[in-house]
C-alpha positions as a printed Julia matrix, in Angstrom:
499×3 Matrix{Float64}:
 -10.2   -36.47    4.98
 -13.77  -37.8     4.84
 -15.77  -35.1     3.05
 -19.05  -36.33    4.5
 -17.88  -35.8     8.09
 -16.79  -32.18    7.65
 -19.04  -29.84    9.65
 -19.56  -26.11    9.65
 -17.6   -24.49   12.47
 -17.67  -21.22   14.32
 -14.64  -19.19   15.39
 -13.85  -18.43   19.05
 -15.88  -15.8    20.93
 -12.72  -13.67   21.07
 -13.36  -12.93   17.39
 -15.88  -10.33   18.59
 -12.99   -8.22   19.89
 -11.19   -8.44   16.54
 -14.37   -7.59   14.62
 -15.01   -4.59   16.89
 -11.49   -3.22   16.42
 -11.51   -3.72   12.64
 -14.91   -2.02   12.3
 -13.65    0.85   14.48
 -10.6     1.29   12.26
 -12.74    1.27    9.12
 -15.1     3.88   10.53
 -12.19    5.96   11.8
 -10.48    6.02    8.4
 -13.71    6.92    6.64
 -14.72    9.73    9.04
 -11.39   11.05   10.34
 -11.05   13.93    7.89
 -14.54   15.2     8.73
 -14.66   14.59   12.47
 -11.46   16.41   13.44
 -12.45   19.84   12.05
 -15.93   19.42   13.55
 -14.39   18.59   16.93
 -12.2    21.73   16.78
 -15.17   23.93   15.94
 -17.44   22.26   18.49
 -14.88   22.49   21.29
 -15.85   26.11   21.91
 -19.45   25.22   22.75
 -20.67   24.76   26.29
 -22.33   21.37   25.73
 -19.4    19.89   23.8
 -18.45   17.32   26.46
 -21.96   15.95   26.86
 -22.51   15.78   23.1
 -19.16   14.07   22.63
 -19.97   11.43   25.25
 -23.36   10.74   23.68
 -21.94   10.38   20.15
 -18.96    8.33   21.32
 -21.07    5.98   23.46
 -23.59    5.48   20.66
 -20.83    4.66   18.19
 -19.27    2.12   20.57
 -22.63    0.41   21.13
 -23.4     0.25   17.4
 -19.95   -1.12   16.57
 -20.13   -3.71   19.35
 -23.55   -4.92   18.18
 -22.26   -5.12   14.59
 -19.25   -7.14   15.79
 -21.49   -9.62   17.64
 -23.82   -9.99   14.66
 -20.86  -10.62   12.37
 -19.56  -13.31   14.75
 -22.93  -15.09   15.12
 -23.59  -15.31   11.39
 -20.05  -16.37   10.4
 -19.36  -20.08    9.75
 -16.5   -21.81    7.98
 -15.62  -25.25    6.7
 -12.2   -26.73    5.83
 -11.96  -29.55    3.3
  -8.98  -31.27    1.75
  -8.85  -28.93   -1.24
 -10.86  -25.83   -0.34
 -12.29  -23.58    2.33
 -15.93  -22.47    2.45
 -17.37  -19.49    4.31
 -20.98  -18.57    5.09
 -21.81  -15.13    6.44
 -24.4   -12.37    6.41
 -27.53  -11.45    8.36
 -29.9   -10.22    5.66
 -27.75  -10.78    2.58
 -26.46  -14.3     3.12
 -23.61  -15.53    0.97
 -21.29  -18.5     0.7
 -17.77  -18.32   -0.73
 -15.73  -21.35   -1.79
 -12.01  -20.86   -2.28
  -9.91  -23.71   -3.66
  -6.39  -24.0    -2.31
  -4.73  -23.99   -5.74
  -5.97  -20.41   -6.36
  -4.46  -18.99   -3.18
  -1.36  -16.85   -3.64
  -0.95  -15.2    -0.22
  -1.36  -16.66    3.27
  -1.21  -14.16    6.12
  -1.29  -15.21    9.77
  -1.63  -12.56   12.46
  -1.7   -13.05   16.22
  -2.81   -9.9    18.08
  -1.74   -9.57   21.7
  -5.28  -10.21   22.94
  -5.3   -13.55   21.06
  -1.97  -14.8    22.46
  -3.26  -15.83   25.95
  -5.86  -18.05   24.25
  -3.47  -19.42   21.54
  -5.73  -17.95   18.86
  -4.86  -16.29   15.55
  -6.28  -14.54   12.49
  -5.58  -16.03    9.05
  -6.4   -14.38    5.74
  -6.16  -16.02    2.32
  -5.78  -13.99   -0.87
  -6.39  -15.38   -4.33
  -5.44  -14.15   -7.78
  -7.69  -11.37   -9.05
  -9.36  -10.63   -5.72
  -9.58   -7.05   -4.43
  -9.05   -8.14   -0.82
  -9.14  -11.17    1.43
 -11.38  -13.86   -0.08
 -11.23  -15.89    3.11
 -10.53  -14.38    6.51
 -10.85  -16.32    9.76
 -10.53  -14.53   13.12
 -10.28  -16.39   16.41
  -9.23  -19.85   15.25
  -6.58  -21.88   17.08
  -3.04  -20.85   16.18
  -2.09  -24.48   15.54
  -5.08  -24.79   13.17
  -3.97  -21.68   11.27
  -0.51  -23.18   10.78
  -2.04  -26.49    9.7
  -4.19  -24.71    7.09
  -1.14  -22.9     5.77
   0.91  -26.1     5.51
  -1.99  -27.92    3.85
  -2.29  -25.19    1.19
   1.44  -24.97    0.51
   1.72  -28.76    0.38
  -1.05  -29.02   -2.2
   0.39  -26.19   -4.29
   3.8   -27.86   -4.37
   2.12  -31.13   -5.46
   3.36  -32.93   -2.38
   1.61  -35.52   -0.28
  -0.65  -34.08    2.44
   1.03  -33.62    5.76
   0.46  -36.28    8.36
  -2.0   -35.31   11.04
   0.42  -36.11   13.82
   3.21  -33.92   12.42
   4.27  -30.98   14.59
   3.21  -27.79   12.8
   6.11  -25.94   14.41
   8.7   -28.47   13.18
  11.56  -26.54   11.53
  12.37  -27.05    7.89
  16.05  -27.74    7.11
  15.69  -25.95    3.76
  14.64  -22.65    5.41
  17.13  -19.88    4.67
  17.18  -16.42    6.26
  17.36  -13.79    3.52
  17.07  -10.48    5.36
  16.5    -8.76    8.69
  15.91   -5.1     9.53
  18.24   -3.04   11.7
  17.04   -0.34   14.08
  18.03    2.32   11.54
  16.0     0.54    8.84
  12.92    0.56   11.05
  13.33    4.24   11.96
  13.73    5.22    8.29
  10.65    3.15    7.44
   8.67    5.28    9.88
  10.13    8.59    8.72
   9.64    7.81    5.03
   6.02    6.71    5.29
   3.19    8.85    3.91
   2.0    10.1     7.29
   2.97   13.71    6.49
   0.65   13.72    3.48
  -2.2    12.39    5.6
  -1.19   14.85    8.29
  -1.46   17.85    5.95
  -4.84   16.7     4.62
  -6.13   16.4     8.17
  -4.49   19.39    9.81
  -5.04   22.11    7.21
  -8.83   22.2     7.8
  -8.1    22.33   11.54
  -5.91   25.42   11.13
  -8.62   27.06    9.07
 -11.02   26.58   11.99
  -8.36   27.4    14.57
  -7.75   30.83   13.07
 -11.35   31.88   13.67
 -11.31   30.28   17.1
  -8.26   32.32   18.15
 -10.08   35.52   17.24
 -12.94   34.91   19.68
 -13.02   36.93   22.89
 -13.82   33.78   24.93
 -10.56   32.15   23.85
  -8.52   35.27   24.6
 -10.02   35.59   28.06
  -9.35   31.93   28.74
  -5.77   31.89   27.49
  -4.69   35.33   28.7
  -3.88   34.07   32.19
  -1.32   31.71   30.66
   0.09   33.69   27.73
  -1.01   37.18   28.82
  -1.03   39.43   25.74
   1.09   37.15   23.56
  -1.66   36.3    21.05
  -2.94   39.86   20.6
  -0.17   40.61   18.1
  -0.5    39.31   14.55
   3.19   38.42   14.49
   2.83   36.5    17.75
  -0.18   34.65   16.36
   1.89   33.51   13.37
   4.62   32.39   15.77
   2.0    30.51   17.77
   0.76   28.77   14.59
   4.31   27.74   13.7
   4.99   26.38   17.18
   1.8    24.34   17.16
   2.55   23.12   13.62
   6.08   22.1    14.64
   4.79   20.22   17.68
   2.21   18.41   15.55
   4.8    17.45   12.9
   7.23   16.12   15.51
   4.41   14.23   17.21
   3.28   12.69   13.92
   6.85   11.65   13.07
   7.29   10.06   16.49
   3.98    8.22   16.11
   5.01    7.04   12.64
   8.34    5.72   13.95
   6.55    4.05   16.85
   4.11    2.43   14.42
   7.06    1.24   12.34
   8.59   -0.44   15.4
   5.27   -2.09   16.25
   4.92   -3.4    12.68
   8.5    -4.21   11.61
  10.26   -5.27   14.81
  11.73   -8.8    14.67
  11.42   -8.69   10.89
  12.68  -11.79    9.09
  12.44  -12.65    5.4
  12.85  -16.4     4.93
  13.05  -18.57    1.84
  11.8   -22.11    2.38
  11.91  -24.13   -0.81
   9.7   -22.32   -3.32
   8.02  -20.22   -0.61
   8.83  -16.76    0.74
   7.87  -16.09    4.36
   7.85  -12.76    6.15
   7.58  -12.54    9.93
   7.42   -9.36   11.99
   5.59   -7.59   14.8
   6.37   -6.34   18.3
   2.99   -6.8    19.99
   0.99   -8.45   17.19
   2.76  -11.3    15.39
   2.47  -11.2    11.59
   3.38  -14.05    9.28
   2.85  -13.96    5.51
   3.64  -16.61    2.91
   3.96  -16.26   -0.84
   4.78  -18.68   -3.66
   7.86  -17.45   -5.54
   6.63  -18.84   -8.86
   3.6   -16.52   -8.74
   5.63  -13.31   -8.61
   4.67  -11.21  -11.63
   7.05   -8.26  -11.21
   9.26   -6.49   -8.69
   9.54   -2.83   -7.71
  12.2    -0.82   -5.96
  10.78    2.34   -4.41
  12.33    5.21   -2.48
  10.91    8.64   -1.69
  13.29   11.53   -1.01
  13.62   10.66    2.7
  14.47    7.01    2.08
  16.81    8.05   -0.75
  18.61   10.47    1.6
  19.26    7.65    4.07
  20.27    5.22    1.3
  17.26    2.94    1.72
  14.6     1.56   -0.61
  11.54   -0.69   -0.48
  11.72   -3.96   -2.38
   8.26   -5.12   -3.46
   7.28   -8.47   -4.97
   4.04   -7.97   -6.91
   1.48  -10.66   -7.62
  -1.71  -10.86   -9.62
  -3.91   -7.96   -8.53
  -7.57   -7.11   -9.03
  -9.07   -7.72  -12.44
  -9.48   -3.95  -12.78
  -6.0    -2.46  -13.11
  -7.34    0.86  -11.87
  -8.01   -0.77   -8.51
  -4.64   -2.36   -7.81
  -4.24   -2.85   -4.09
  -1.14   -3.08   -1.94
  -2.61   -6.24   -0.49
  -1.21   -8.11   -3.52
   2.33   -7.01   -2.75
   5.02   -8.59   -0.6
   7.27   -5.96    0.95
  10.85   -5.83    2.2
  10.88   -2.3     3.7
  13.67    0.29    3.76
  16.72   -1.86    3.15
  20.03   -0.82    1.57
  20.05   -1.41   -2.22
  23.02   -3.78   -1.85
  21.02   -5.99    0.52
  18.07   -6.0    -1.88
  20.34   -7.11   -4.73
  21.57  -10.01   -2.59
  17.96  -10.99   -1.83
  17.08  -10.89   -5.54
  20.01  -13.14   -6.43
  18.73  -15.75   -3.99
  15.03  -15.45   -4.88
  14.89  -14.38   -8.53
  18.39  -14.52   -9.91
  17.46  -13.31  -13.4
  16.02  -10.1   -11.91
  19.41   -9.14  -10.48
  20.69   -8.49  -14.02
  19.64   -4.93  -14.89
  19.4    -4.11  -18.62
  21.02   -0.99  -19.99
  18.72    2.0   -19.47
  17.86    4.55  -22.16
  16.21    7.99  -21.81
  12.95    8.89  -23.5
  12.78   11.75  -26.0
  13.03   15.37  -24.8
   9.75   15.97  -26.62
   8.23   14.62  -23.39
   9.3    17.83  -21.6
   7.71   20.27  -24.02
   4.52   18.28  -24.67
   3.9    17.53  -21.0
   4.5    21.13  -19.99
   2.2    22.54  -22.7
  -0.68   20.08  -22.37
  -0.69   19.6   -18.59
   0.32   23.03  -17.31
   0.36   25.88  -19.84
  -2.88   25.3   -21.77
  -5.07   24.39  -18.73
  -3.75   27.45  -16.88
  -4.47   29.75  -19.84
  -8.02   28.4   -20.24
  -8.56   29.0   -16.52
  -7.06   32.48  -16.1
  -8.3    34.26  -19.24
 -12.05   33.87  -18.38
 -11.3    34.79  -14.76
  -9.43   37.92  -15.85
 -12.48   39.03  -17.83
 -14.81   38.4   -14.89
 -12.55   39.69  -12.1
  -9.38   41.72  -12.65
  -6.75   41.64  -15.42
  -4.02   41.47  -12.79
  -4.93   37.84  -12.26
  -2.99   37.11  -15.48
   0.15   37.29  -13.37
  -0.78   33.71  -12.55
   0.59   32.72  -15.97
   4.02   32.68  -14.33
   2.98   29.53  -12.48
   3.5    27.23  -15.53
   7.01   28.67  -15.87
   7.75   27.54  -12.32
   6.53   24.04  -13.25
   8.89   23.68  -16.2
  11.93   22.65  -14.09
   9.75   20.04  -12.36
   8.77   18.53  -15.71
  12.45   18.45  -16.64
  13.3    16.54  -13.45
  10.5    14.11  -14.26
  11.95   13.53  -17.75
  15.46   13.11  -16.37
  14.29   10.26  -14.12
  12.38    8.47  -16.92
  14.43    5.51  -18.19
  13.61    2.19  -19.83
  15.43   -0.95  -20.88
  14.79   -4.36  -22.36
  16.61   -7.65  -22.92
  15.32  -10.86  -24.47
  13.73  -11.83  -21.14
  13.5    -8.8   -18.83
  11.93   -5.34  -19.11
  12.59   -2.4   -16.82
  10.98    1.01  -16.29
  12.38    3.74  -14.04
  10.39    6.82  -13.02
  10.54    9.3   -10.2
  10.83   12.9    -9.15
  12.62   13.49   -5.86
  12.81    9.74   -5.26
  12.66    6.85   -7.7
  10.5     3.89   -8.67
  12.11    1.04  -10.63
   9.87   -1.74  -12.0
  11.24   -4.99  -13.45
   9.17   -7.7   -15.1
   9.59  -10.87  -17.11
   8.43  -10.37  -20.68
   6.71  -13.77  -21.0
   4.33  -12.88  -18.15
   2.9    -9.85  -19.98
  -0.7   -10.09  -21.13
  -0.68   -7.47  -23.86
   1.29   -4.77  -25.68
  -0.12   -1.56  -27.19
   1.81    0.96  -29.3
   0.21    4.38  -29.89
   1.33    7.35  -31.98
  -0.15   10.82  -31.84
   0.24   13.12  -34.87
   3.15   14.95  -33.2
   4.79   11.64  -32.29
   4.56   10.4   -35.89
   6.28   13.59  -36.99
   9.28   12.89  -34.76
   9.14    9.07  -35.2
   8.2     8.53  -31.56
   5.61    6.33  -29.86
   4.08    5.44  -26.51
   4.1     1.77  -25.56
   1.89    0.28  -22.84
   2.66   -3.16  -21.41
  -0.1    -5.0   -19.54
   0.63   -7.59  -16.88
  -1.71   -9.27  -14.43
  -0.31   -7.14  -11.59
   0.3    -3.74  -13.17
   0.44   -1.61  -16.28
   3.72   -0.15  -17.56
   3.63    2.9   -19.83
   6.73    4.26  -21.59
   5.99    7.56  -23.4
   7.95    9.26  -26.18
  10.44    6.51  -26.92
  11.8     6.07  -30.47
   9.34    4.17  -32.63
  11.9     1.54  -33.63
  12.63    0.9   -29.91
   8.91    0.33  -29.31
   8.87   -2.23  -32.12
  11.92   -4.0   -30.65
  10.21   -4.06  -27.25
   7.06   -5.63  -28.73
   9.07   -8.16  -30.75
  10.99   -9.23  -27.62
   7.73   -9.67  -25.68
   6.13  -11.82  -28.38
   9.31  -13.9   -28.77
   9.57  -14.45  -25.0
   5.95  -15.61  -24.81
   6.48  -17.95  -27.77
   9.6   -19.72  -26.45
   8.78  -19.83  -22.7
   7.52  -23.18  -21.43
   6.73  -22.03  -17.91
   3.2   -20.95  -16.99
   2.83  -17.17  -16.61
   0.93  -17.83  -13.36
C-alpha cells in the first residue's frame, strides 16, 4: 500500500442513525434510575402529557444534533500497519492504533445497516478502557478486509491479496460450540436484570404508595375496582400483584433480549484465532487471538447452577487500573453445560482442562470476617443510636448473628490450588466463580501477614495479572511460599511471551 496515497475518509451517512441510538442508550442508562420515579410522581399532574412531550422532543432534537456533529467531525485513515482517527468539534484529537496492539476485533451489523451492506467495527487494544477505534457505517466488505489484514499481520503472514474474496471459507475453521434453545433461555433468566429491576422499581413503589392514598386516584380507579383498594390488606395484595406482573415482564424481556443477542451463536476456532458469531436481528462477530488469553473464568449464579449451566470467560489484558476492569476485555461462551466447556478448553487451551487439587482456606476466615465486617461495625453503629434514640434498638445486634451462616457458606466455597504451571481460585456464595491462570503470565506476587495471621501461621497472598487480581486469604503460610516459588519458577523457565 502506498502510504502517500492514503486519504482521510468519512463513514456513510447512515452512521448518524447509529450515533443517535448509542447516545440515546448512554443517556437512558445514566438517567433511568432518576427519570422513572419522577415520571410516576408527575403522572398525577394535569400538565404531565404536555410536559412529557416537550422534554421528550427536546431530548430527541439534542441527541440528533449531537449525532450529526459527531458524524461530520469524524474521519479515519487505514494504512498497512495502523488505523488513525480524527474526531471532535471543540476538543479535536487524533488517535493512532497499530495493528500489532489490537487484541479484540468486533464486527456488528445492525438491521438498519444490512440493506446498505454497512457494518460497525470496533478495535480493542491491550490496556484500553474501551474501544480505541470504532468505525460506524463502513462497508461490510471493508470491515472484513480490515479484520483479515490485522489478523494476517499478527500471525506474521503475508498480507492478503486485494483480489481475495473476504468471505472465502478457511479449511482450518473448526466449530467448537453452539447454544441450544434451553441455553439461551437460561442465559436470559440468569442475567442481572432482577438486580437492576429492584434498584429501579423500589423507588417507584415508594412513590406509588403515596399516589394510591390520594382521593383523585381512588375516584379514578373506583369504577374499575370499586372498593377493592380501600382495605389495607387489599392494597398489599394489589402491590404483590403489580410486583409479580413486573417481575414476569422483566424476565420475559430478559429472555427476549437473550434470544436477540445469542441466537445463531457459534464459537469457531480458526488457526490461532477464536471467533464468536451471534445475533438474531443485529449480526455480531468478534475475534480474539488465543495466545493473548491471560486467564479463564467459569461463572454461575444460583439460577444458572440450578439448570446446570455456567459461563466460560476468556479474559485478556484489561485497563491499566485494575479497579476499572471492564467486561469489554472478556470473550464469553454463555450458559453452557460444564462438560461442553471442558471440551472447548481441551481444544483451545488444553493445559487449562487439567484442574489442580483444591484446598480450603483456614477457618479463621469465618471468625475474622464475621467480627471485622459485621459484628464490630454493627456495634459501633447501634450503641450511639441507642443513646440518642431508644435502648430497644440494641435488638439490632441479632443481625450479625444472622450473617454468621452466610460467612460460613462463603468460607465453604473458598478453595485454591496450584501446580507448577497453573493456579486456580474458587469463590462463591449461592453460585460459584472459578478462575484459572498460567503462573508465568502473572505480573507480581504479594504475601501479607496481620498480627493474628502470624499467630496462627497464616497469610494472605495476592497475585497480579494484566487482566485481574487474585486474592487468597487465610491460607497456611508455607502454602503461600510454595505458591510464590512456583510463580517465580514458571516465569524463569517459560520462553513464551506473557502477552
